[in-house]
C-alpha positions, 0 to 999 in steps of 0.5 A: 665231663658234666656241666656245669661245674661249680667251684667256690673261691677260697680267695674271692675276687672283687671287681667294680665293687662286686665280689665273686665267691664262686665261678660255674663253668659250662661248655664253651660256646663257639665265640669262646673257641673262636677267641681262643683260636685268635689268642696270641699266647697259650696263657691268653687262650687259658684266661679267654677259655676259662672266662668264657666258659664261666661267663665272665669277663676275661679280667675276672679270670685274671684276678683269680689267685693261684691257689683257686686257678690250681683248683679250676685247672684240676677240676675244669681245665684238665678234664676239658682238655682230655675231653677235647684231645679225646674227641679229636682222636676219635674223629681221626680216620674213622671214616669208611675208606673210599672206594 
């Protein structure tokens, strides 16, 4: 997965008088990963993860329209989740056996 991933919003988000017309997603940092683990529901985990990857407040992600969210899911979330799953699979049982 190549970062950053820029997604132009078809329906820009307005927050505090500022219009956001695109989001640029990067690999999550440790703080984002910890916040995702501490979230109470899968929906909250998704919002926190995407907000952290885009470097925006979670409230911004919650205002993204469904059509834009589907595009973000396709271009950012699904490839990221596949990458994480592949890494976890490759990390399991790859060590040398103990003697």
